Structure formats: C-alpha cells, structure tokens
DOLOMI-311857 format. One record per residue (C-alpha): residue in one letter; x, y, z. Coordinates in steps of 0.5 Angstrom, whole numbers, plus 500, padded with zeros to 3 digits. Example, Ala and Ser with C-alpha at 12.3 -4.5 7.8 and 13.67 -1.06 7.14 Angstrom:
REM DOLOMI-311857
a525491516
s527498514
//
This chain:
REM DOLOMI-311857
x661777244
x668780241
x665783235
x659787239
x665790243
x669792237
x670792229
x676788226
x682793226
x684795219
x690799215
x696800218
x699806222
x706807225
x706808232
x713807234
x716801239
x715804245
x708806244
x706799241
x709796247
x704799252
x699797247
x701790247
x701790255
x694793256
x692788251
x695782254
x692784261
x685784258
x686778255
x689775261
x682777265
x677775259
x676769255
x678773249
x685774245
x686781245
x691784240
x695791241
x691793234
x684791237
x686795243
x688801239
x682800235
x677800241
x681807244
x679810237
x672808236
x670809244
x675815246
x677819239
x672824239
x673826246
x681826245
x679830238
x675835242
x681836248
x686837243
x683842239
x681846246
x688845248
x691848241
x687854241
x689857247
//
C-alpha cells in the first residue's frame, strides 16, 4: 500500500534543522495514526510529488507581482 502512495525517497537536499524537525513531527503523526513507518524523507517526497506544481505556480504568480 505504501508504494502506491509514494515513491522511495532519493538524493539529498539540505533543509536545515528547524524545517527537518517539522517534517519529522508530521511523519511521526502519520506513523502513529497508520500502520506504516513514515520518515521525514517520505513525507517531503510526498509533498513534492503531490503539491509541487501548485507551489510552483503560486510562487511564480507571487514573484511576478
């Protein structure tokens, strides 16, 4: 089931300790409410895969103004 929801995380990106802690908190909550062990990397990958284009469009529109 997990494979249907997200791809395996790959490559590394430095995001800083504060943002990483937020990702870990979200991932831990998902893990606690499901039968899957979700990592901060899984959660970040999911966000990019599912919301990346929306964020891209929003940032472009914001920066154009």
